[in-house]
C-alpha positions in Angstrom: -11.6 -31.2 -0.9 -14.5 -28.8 -0.5 -14.2 -25.3 -2.1 -13.5 -22.5 0.3 -16.4 -20.2 1.0 -16.6 -17.3 -1.5 -14.3 -19.1 -4.0 -15.5 -19.3 -7.6 -14.6 -22.5 -9.3 -14.6 -23.2 -13.1 -13.2 -26.1 -15.0 -12.1 -25.7 -18.6 -10.0 -28.0 -20.7 -6.7 -27.0 -22.4 -6.6 -29.2 -25.6 -3.7 -31.3 -26.8 -2.7 -31.5 -30.4 -5.4 -28.9 -31.4 -8.3 -30.8 -29.9 -10.1 -30.0 -26.6 -10.3 -32.3 -23.7 -13.6 -33.7 -22.6 -15.9 -31.5 -20.4 -15.2 -31.4 -16.7 -17.0 -33.6 -14.3 -17.7 -30.7 -12.0 -17.0 -32.8 -8.9 -19.5 -35.6 -9.8 -18.8 -39.1 -8.5 -16.7 -41.3 -10.8 -18.7 -42.2 -13.9 -21.8 -40.2 -13.0 -23.0 -37.7 -15.6 -19.8 -38.1 -17.7 -19.8 -38.7 -21.5 -18.7 -42.0 -22.8 -16.2 -43.5 -22.3 -16.4 -42.6 -18.6 -13.0 -44.2 -17.7 -11.1 -42.0 -20.0 -12.2 -38.5 -18.9 -9.7 -37.7 -16.2 -6.0 -37.9 -16.7 -4.5 -40.7 -18.7 -7.2 -41.0 -21.3 -7.0 -41.2 -25.0 -10.5 -39.8 -25.4 -10.7 -36.4 -27.0 -7.0 -35.8 -26.6 -6.0 -38.3 -29.3 -4.0 -40.4 -26.8 -2.2 -37.5 -25.3 -1.8 -37.6 -21.5 -3.7 -35.0 -19.5 -3.6 -33.5 -16.0 -6.2 -31.6 -14.0 -4.9 -28.5 -12.4 -6.2 -26.1 -9.7 -5.4 -22.5 -10.8 -5.7 -20.0 -8.0 -5.8 -16.3 -8.7 -7.1 -13.4 -6.6 -9.0 -15.7 -4.2 -10.7 -17.5 -7.1 -10.1 -21.1 -8.0 -10.4 -22.6 -11.5 -10.2 -26.2 -12.4 -8.3 -26.6 -15.7 -7.6 -29.7 -17.7 -4.6 -29.6 -20.0 -2.2 -31.7 -21.9 1.1 -32.5 -20.2 2.9 -31.5 -23.4 1.5 -28.0 -23.3 4.0 -25.3 -22.6 4.0 -22.7 -19.9 3.1 -20.1 -22.5 0.1 -22.1 -23.6 -1.1 -22.4 -19.9 -0.8 -18.6 -19.6 -3.1 -18.2 -22.6 -5.6 -20.5 -20.9 -5.3 -18.4 -17.7 -5.9 -15.3 -19.8 -9.2 -16.7 -21.1 -10.3 -17.6 -17.6 -9.3 -14.4 -15.7 -8.8 -11.7 -18.3 -5.3 -11.3 -17.0 -2.9 -10.8 -20.0 0.0 -13.3 -20.2 2.6 -10.5 -20.0 1.1 -9.4 -16.6 0.9 -12.9 -15.1 3.4 -14.3 -12.6 2.6 -18.1 -12.7 4.2 -20.2 -10.0 4.6 -23.9 -9.6 7.6 -24.8 -7.4 9.0 -21.4 -8.4 8.3 -19.2 -11.5 6.8 -21.3 -14.3 9.1 -21.3 -17.4 7.1 -20.4 -20.6 9.2 -22.5 -22.9 9.1 -25.8 -21.0 6.2 -28.2 -21.1 4.2 -29.2 -18.0 5.7 -32.7 -18.3 9.3 -31.3 -18.2 8.6 -29.3 -15.0 7.0 -32.4 -13.5 3.4 -31.1 -13.1 1.2 -33.8 -11.6 -2.5 -34.4 -11.6 -4.3 -32.1 -9.0 -1.3 -29.7 -8.8 -2.0 -26.2 -7.6 -0.9 -23.4 -9.8 -0.6 -19.9 -8.2 -1.2 -16.8 -10.3 -0.3 -13.3 -9.3 -1.1 -10.2 -11.3 -3.5 -7.3 -12.0 -5.7 -6.8 -15.0 -5.2 -3.7 -17.2 -8.4 -2.2 -15.7 -7.0 -2.7 -12.2 -3.8 -1.0 -13.1 -5.5 2.0 -14.8 -7.7 2.4 -11.8 -4.6 2.7 -9.5 -2.4 4.7 -11.8 -4.5 7.8 -12.1 -2.8 10.9 -13.6 -0.6 12.6 -11.0 -2.3 16.0 -11.4 -5.8 14.4 -10.9 -4.5 12.6 -7.8 -3.1 15.8 -6.4 -6.3 17.6 -7.0 -8.2 14.9 -5.2 -5.9 15.1 -2.2 -6.2 18.9 -2.1 -10.0 18.7 -2.4 -10.1 16.2 0.5 -7.9 18.5 2.6 -10.2 21.4 1.9 -13.1 19.4 3.3 -11.3 18.9 6.6 -11.9 21.2 9.4 -8.9 23.5 10.1 -6.8 22.2 12.9 -7.2 25.4 14.9 -11.0 24.9 15.1 -10.7 21.4 16.5 -11.7 21.1 20.1 -8.4 19.7 21.4 -6.5 22.7 19.9 -9.2 25.2 20.6 -8.8 24.8 24.4 -5.2 25.9 24.1 -5.6 28.6 21.5 -8.5 30.2 23.5 -6.0 31.2 26.2 -4.8 33.8 23.7 -1.3 34.6 22.5 1.3 34.3 25.3 2.6 37.7 26.5 6.3 36.5 26.2 6.1 34.8 22.8 8.8 35.8 20.3 7.7 38.4 17.8 6.7 37.2 14.3 7.6 38.6 10.9 4.9 37.8 8.4 5.9 37.0 4.8 9.6 36.4 5.6 11.6 33.2 6.0 14.5 33.4 8.5 17.1 31.0 9.7 16.8 29.5 13.1 17.8 32.0 15.8 20.9 31.3 17.9 18.7 31.3 21.1 15.9 28.8 21.9 12.4 29.5 20.6 10.5 30.3 23.7 7.2 31.6 25.1 5.0 29.0 23.3 2.4 26.6 24.6 2.2 22.8 24.4 -1.1 20.8 24.3 -1.6 21.0 28.0 -1.3 24.8 28.0 2.1 24.8 29.7 5.0 26.9 28.4 7.4 25.2 26.1 10.7 26.1 24.4 12.5 24.5 21.4 16.3 24.4 21.3 18.0 23.1 18.2 21.3 21.4 19.1 22.6 21.1 15.6 26.1 19.9 16.6 24.5 17.0 18.5 21.8 16.5 15.8 19.1 16.9 18.6 16.0 18.8 19.3 15.4 19.7 22.9 11.8 20.2 23.9 11.8 22.0 27.3 9.0 22.6 29.8 9.0 23.8 33.4 9.2 20.2 34.6 11.7 18.5 32.2 13.6 18.7 28.9 13.3 15.9 26.3 16.4 15.5 24.1 15.2 14.0 20.8 17.5 12.8 18.0 16.5 14.6 14.8 16.4 11.2 13.1 13.7 9.9 15.5 11.2 12.6 14.4 9.1 11.1 11.6 7.4 14.3 10.4 6.7 17.9 11.1 3.3 19.5 10.3 2.1 23.0 10.8 -0.9 25.3 10.1 -1.4 29.0 10.5 -3.5 30.0 13.5 -6.8 31.5 12.2 -7.0 35.2 12.9 -3.2 35.2 13.8 -1.7 33.9 10.5 1.7 35.3 11.6 1.9 32.4 14.1 1.6 28.7 13.5 0.6 25.6 15.4 3.1 22.9 14.8 3.4 19.1 15.6 6.5 16.9 15.8 5.6 13.2 15.0 7.6 11.2 17.5 6.1 7.7 16.7 4.5 5.8 13.8 1.0 7.4 14.0 -0.6 10.8 14.5 -1.3 9.9 18.1 2.4 10.5 18.8 2.2 14.2 17.7 3.8 16.7 20.1 1.9 20.0 19.6 3.5 23.4 20.0 1.4 26.6 19.6 2.3 30.1 18.6 5.4 29.4 16.6 6.5 32.6 14.7 5.8 32.1 11.0 9.3 33.2 9.9 10.9 30.1 11.5 8.4 27.5 10.3 10.3 26.4 7.2 13.6 26.5 8.9 12.3 24.2 11.6 10.9 21.7 9.1 14.1 21.7 7.0 16.4 21.3 10.0 14.5 18.5 11.7 13.8 16.6 8.5 17.4 16.7 7.3 17.9 19.6 4.9 20.9 21.2 6.5 21.0 24.5 4.7 20.4 26.2 8.0 23.3 24.6 9.7 
């Protein structure tokens, strides 16, 4: 069949008995451009292989295809070495599959590899692994630097239209620099993203968070809340804006504004399952 677009094909022989197979035909018609004797160059020949039976395999790795000719009496370990020379993928990092995981100690003949068989290879080169596994400290610094580039949430337009209303007159007082347990009464006097008043009631005995507005009260199981994020409000750092993630993406955030700072950690720990505030 024709090669798939973007696929890179190579054909290299894996020798038998210490001798290399004949060069690949590269897809030429039978007998065209092949060394003598032309009839012996594919699979059952005794040409350069000293009478050893050969097969041609299609090795597929990382969207690349390689045509490999090798001796049926070659072992899986020897095939891995050939794959290493083609791909740069060390044998220890290869997962080679032909009707299951290829055994290294058995020959291709024993596992019934046939001419034209497809051999799938999975694995990453050492350079790929090193590129992914950067030191933890460096990765954390990169994340922090990226966060510093972002515009503070309280300056974003969607939040600005709520915050510009100013601090609610009936919001609960804040205590900066102190962490307190959740109060026994609902947290009230805050705004939601539409600028309406909202209150938070933590029903610990029912493992629920109740989000109440003038129109309705949503009773949410704590376990259904995926995450809780917060950020101090610029110019009013003793209050936070906070979001409860109710679905799989940030689009499901339920925003609450003017949360007293002393309760922020207690809210996060309670909702996300650290029950020291019970």
